N, C-alpha and C positions, 0 to 999 in steps of 0.2 A: 429613460427607463430605469426602474429600481430593481436590482437583482439581489436576491437572498441566496447566499452560497454557504451551505452547511458542510463543514469539513471535520471528518473523524480524526482526532489527534491521539489515537491509541498507538500510533507508529509514525516513524519519520517519513514514510513514503507518501502518505496522504498530504502532509504539509509541503513536502518538496514539490509534489504535483500541483498543489494549489498555488504555490509561488510562481509557477510557470504559467498557469491559466489566468490568474487574476488580471494581469496587464491587458490580455486580449478581451476579457469580459468587460473591463473598464472602458473599452472603446464603444460599448453599447450604452453606457450610463453608469450610475452609481452602484457600487458593489459593497454590500455589507456582509461580512463573514461571521458565521456562528462557529466557534471552535469548541468542540466537545471532546473531553478526555484530557488526561494529564501525562501520557506516556511519551510524547514526542520530546526528543533531546535537541531539536533544532530551534534556534531563535527564529521567530516568525516576524516578517516584515509585512504581514497581511493586514488589510483594513478590518481588523476585528472589532465588531460592535457588540456582539453577544458572546458570553462564555459559559461553559458548564463543565463540571467534573465528569459528567457523562458516565459511561461504562468504561472502567479502566482495566488494563491488562497488567498482571504482575508476574514476573518470572522468578524461578528458582535459580540455582547455580549450575544445574546440569542439563540444560536444554529443554526444560518443560515449563508449563504455566503453574503458578501458585493459585489453585482454584479456591482454597480457603480464604486467602487474602482478597481475592476478587469478590467472593460472596459477601465478605464483611463490608466491602466498600460500596456494594450495590445498594442504592436507595430508590426503590420504585416510587414511593410517594413523592420524593423530590423531583424525579423525572416527570411524573404526571403533572405536577404543578408547573414545572418549567415549560412543558409542552403547551399547557393552557395559556401561559403568559407570553409565549413566543409569537410575535406579531407577523406571522407569515402572510396573513391576509392583506397586509399593507404593501406587498411587493407585486410587481408585474409578473415576475417569474421566480420560481424556486428551484434551485439546483442542489442536489443532495449527494454527497460522496459518502454513502453508507453510514448515515447518522440516524439513530433511532428516535431521538426526541423530536427532531424535525419531521420525521415520518409520522409520528403520533400527532403532532400539532396540525399537520396537513389533513390527517384523517378527521380529527375533531372539528376542524374549521372548514372542511370541504374545499381545500385548496389543492390544485394539481401540482405535482412536482415531477422533476426528471431525475432519476437516479443515474448519475454519471460517474463511472469509475470502474475499477477492476472487478469488484464484487458484483456489479451489475451483469457481468458476462455469465455468471452462474445461473441466470434465469434460463439459459439455453442448455438443453440436454446434450448438445454437441460439444460443450466445453469439457476438456479432459478431467476425469476423476480417477482416483486410485482404484485398484481392482476391488478393494473392499470399501463399499460406501458406508458412510456414517450418517444415520438417519437424523440425529440431532444436528450434526454439522450441516447437512443439507437444508434442514428447516431454518437454521440461523442465516445461511447464505441467501435463501430465497425470501424470508419473511422479516428479517431484522430491520430492514429499511425499505418497506414497501413504497411503491411510487406509482404514478399514473402511467409512466413509460420509462424505458431503460436504454441507456447508451453505454455499452460495455467496452472495456479495454483488456487486451490480452496479448500473449506472445504471437498469436496468429489469428486470422479471421475465421473463427469456428462457426460463425453465424452472421446473418446480414446486418445485425445491429451491434456487432463487435468490431472494434477498430484496433489498430496497432497502438502501442504505448505512447504516452507523452514523455519525450526525452528532453532533458534539460538543455538549454541553449549552450551552456558550457561544454556539454558532451557533444552536441550536434556540430559545433564549430571546431572541435578539437582535432589535432593531428596526433593520433595515438603513437606512443613510443613504448619501448621496452627497456626500463632502467634496471630490470633484474629482480625487483622485489615482488612480493605477493601481498595484495591488499586484503585485509581481514576485517569483517564486521559480523560478530556473533554476539548480539546483545543478550541472547537467552542463555549464555554461559558466563561464568565469572572469569575475570582476567587470569586468575590463577590456574583454572582448569585449561584454558586456551594455551597459556604460556607453557605449562608442564608438557603438553604434547608437542607444540611447535619447536621447543628447544631440541627435541630429538631429531628434527629434520635439519641435518647439518648442511652448512654451506649455502643456505637459503635465507635471505633477509625477508622479514615479515613486518609490515606496517599494520598494527592492530589498533582499530579505533574503539575507544573505551568510554563508557559513561562515567567512569570514576576519576580518570586523570584530568588534571587541569592544564598541565603543560607537557610538552614533548619529553618523554622519558625512555631511555634506552637500557635494555637488559639483554646483553649478549647479541644474538641474532634477531631480537625482537625490539621494535620501536613502538611504544604506546603513544597514541595521539588522541587529543580530545575530539569529540564528534563535532564536525562542522561541515556544512553542505559543500562549500567550495574546496576545502582541504581534502575531503573524501573523494570528490570527483577528480581532483588533480592527481591524487594517489592512484586511483583506478585507471585513469587515462594513460599513465606512465608505467603501469604494472606489467608483470609477466602474466599474472592471473589473479583471480578474485575468489576468496572463500567467504561464503555468507550463508544466511538462512534461505529458505525457499519462499521469500516474499515476492514482490512483483517488480518494484521500481529498480532496485539494484541489479537483480539478474537481467532485467530487460536492457539496462544500459551496458552491462558487461557483454551481452550478446551483440548489441549494436556495435560496440567497439571491437568485436571479434576477439575478446579476451578469453582465456581459459577460465572455466567456471566450475567450482565445486560447491554443492549446496547441502546444508544440514537443516532439514525442516524442524520447526519447533514441535516438540512432542505434544501430541494431543490437540494441535491446531489444524483442523480439517482443511481449511483453505490452503495452508502450506503443503499439505499432502497432495491436494489437487494440483497445485503449481508444480510440485515435484514430478507428478505424472506427465504434465505438459513438457517440462524441461527435459525429461528423458528422451522425448521425441526429437530434441535438438542435440542428442548425444551428450548431454550434461550428466556426469556422474552424481548420484545422490547417496549420501551417507547418513545412516540413521542417527548417529551420535558420536561423541568423543569418547573413545575407550582406549584400551591398551594397544589396539591395532591401528589407531587413527594415524599415527605418524607414518606407518607403512602405506596406508591408503593415500596419504598426501604425496608421498614419493612416487607412487604409481601414477597418480593424477598428473604430476609434473611432467611425466614422460609420455603421457597420452596425447592423442591429436586434439586440436581445438574443436569446439562445438560448431554447429551450423550457425550462420549469421542470421540475425533478425532483420527483416525487411519492414520498412515503414510504409503503410498504406496511405496515410494522410499527414499533412502538416498540422501543427498545433492550432494554427489559425483556422484551418478547415474544420477541425474537430469542434472548436468552440462555436464557430458559425453554425455547424450542424445542430449542436445542442440547443443553442439559443433559438434557432428557427423552429426546431421541433417543439420547444416549450411554448413558443408563441402560437404555433398552429394548433397544438393540443388544447390550449386554453380557449381558442376561438372556435374550434370545430363544433358543428352542430351535434346535438345529442349528448353534449358533455354535462348537461344539467343534472342528469341522474347521478353522475359521479360527484358533482358538487354538493349533493344532498347528504348531510352527515348521517341520516338514517340509513341510506343505501351503503355508505362507507362502513357503517357499524357491522354490516354482514360480512365484510371482508376479513379473511383470516390473517392474523398478524402473529 
């Protein structure tokens, strides 16, 4: 079997998840990865056959997205050409982790795909949202990477097609300890902004993972470390607690390890606001941003109870098996001819 696996590389979480999934997918046959985006800081050991700059995210220094820089980097003509050239029709199944070029390629060529990942969970109205919905954000989550079918991942089973997160083997097999430090990953803030606030939290050691530093650097109660999958997991496993954005993989692993968790959603990123709404149901405090009161909020959080633990519904092997079998069945099922017709797909809203 030949498997096409499209991975969104606008963040580290997609890459980390793919690194866990690929060995299981390879048990079914050849896996070729399409890596789209340039934002990930993790070195990838994936079997990458196709690459694209894709749609990139750029951050400012104070917790938000740089929309002007993102708009300048967006090349719709290039994306259209890449979609036409992407040979999805040569594969037995196509698995898509929220990647738009693959979605367009499948639409143009009448090839069914399975959207498998966290963003797929937002096809359900039961998945938590903030009190104030964002229409543009909703449209992106539902239509950015349209597929023939969806298998979602989230903190809880909000619907029958949503499963528990993929947790790294390093975390699954760990014996959590408390060495007294707090693990910090806030890529949407500059190191200076983070350090200026955390210095005010006396008698607490922080291990801050940074995109800028190349070697371990200590500044008072703060140790800056270069981003690395194993190093970050090791720090988190042995931490007192974790401060991070409201993404998916890191909060999920912190909850699984039963670590204290404090989240700062990226400003203007609707998916993270949705995740924050879900995390509040686990009693995870959510802070809007780093300001003059942030150090006090961190102190309060350090003395607060730990959040509710995350329970796994399935093993990684069972998840992969479910996705592969669903993709096989969907391609073979009767009546799929209409979906395979590009003229019919053209009527689909993207």
